[in-house]
N, C-alpha and C positions, 0 to 999 in steps of 0.2 A: 254697841251697847257699852255702858261706862261703868267704870269700878266707882261705888259709892265714895264720897270724900277725895275724888280725883278729878285733878284739872288737866288738860291738855294746854301747855304753855307755848308750844311752837310744833309746828307740823313739820319743819324741817329743821335741819341746821345746815347753815352756811359754813363754807369752807375756811373762812378766817376766824370762825369760832372755835374751830377744831386746832389744839395743840400739837404741833408735829411728832409724829410718832405715837400718838397717843392711841391709835388702834392696831393691835399686833394680833396675829393669826398664825396658829401652828398647824402645819399639814404633815402627817406622819405616812410616809410610803413603806409599809411593811412586806419586808422579802421573807421573811420566816418567822412565826412565833408558835411556839409548843415545846417540846422536850423530843431532842432526836440524841441517843447517846452514840457516840462516834469513838471507835478505836485510837488511841493515841501512843500505840507501841510501833508503830511504823509511820513512816513521812507518806506525804501525799495528800493530794484534793479528796477528801471525805464526803463532800456535798457540795452540790449546784442549785442554787434557788431557782425559782421561775423567772422569767425577765419583766422587766417595766421601761417604756417607752418614755422619755421624758421630753415634754413638750412645751413650747413657746411660752403657754398660759402658767407652766409650773414655775416659771422663773421671774414674772412680772412682779415688781414691787417687793422681791426677795431681799431680807435684810441679812440674814444668817443661815449656815445650813450645817449639819453635821449628820455624822455615822454614828448610830449608837447599836452595839451588841452586848449579848449577854451570855456567859459559857460559865458553867458551875460544875460542883460534883466531880471535880477530879481523883482520880483513885492513885494518882500519882502526881507530884509536883515538880517533876523534871522535863516533864515536855512543855513545847511552846506549840500554840494553837494560834494561827494569823486567821482574822475572819476579813474579807479583803470585798469592797465595793468593787465592782469590776466592770469595765467599759467594753461591753462584747462586742459594739462594733467596729473599735479599733483595736482590740486586744490589749488594752492598758489597764493597769490599776490605777483606781481613783484615788482609794484611801486604805490604810490597812490598819487594823487594830491588833496588836499581839497581847496573848494572855496565857499566864502559864499558873495561875491558881485561880482558885473559886473568884469570880469577878461578876458580882449582880448587875453592873452596867459599866462601860466602857464606851468613851466619846472619840470620835475622832473629827476634828474640824476641816471644813471645806470650804476653799475661797469662795467668794460669790462668781469671780472670773472663771474658776474651774467649773462651777455649776452651768454657769452659761455658756459656757463650752460642749455641754453635755446635750445640749437640745438638738433633740433628732437622733438622740442615741439610744441604743438598749444597754441598758444596766442590769446586772444580776450581782448574787453575792456569793462567794467560795469560801467553803470552811476547809483550811490547810492544816496540815500538821507539819510544821517547819523542823522541830525538833522532837525527835520520837522518844518516849520514855522507856527506860531500861526494864520497867517492870512489864513482864509479859502479860497480856489480857487488860493491860490498862487502859481506862475509858473516861471521857469527860462527856457531860450533857450541855448540847447547843440549845440555849432557850431563845434568842431573837437577834434579830437582825433590821433594823429599820432606817430610814433615810428620813430626815426631820428638816422640814423647810419650814423657817420662821418668815414671816411676811409681816411688812411695817405699810400701812396704808397711810400716804403722807396727807 
């Protein structure tokens, strides 16, 4: 089937015709998305997400990586909430985003070397109240946490 007025000029593109970095692809690994109200009037871990195993194919042609979080609707602004991408296998923090007021989106950059070192490791996200609000009953709404991997096909 052909499209009227169209013409196939090449059945394939040879690698020498591509400009380096011309093809980019973004993969989003979502650890949490929705709305989860957390108490921010006391410190401690408030939420742990499901796990994700990072595999070798996840890092092939990787150009950049970052951790993106969203937490909003703070009923008090004197608290600090840390959202942590956590290496469960080795019990190590990979990257931490600290939020103390309504933040539609915060990003933390992760080096390629760090991501490559996580192959075969289990990752999760933890939401922790680092500094509690002095306001009794204070809350915030955790909305999203995701690892974004950007690939560049040479």
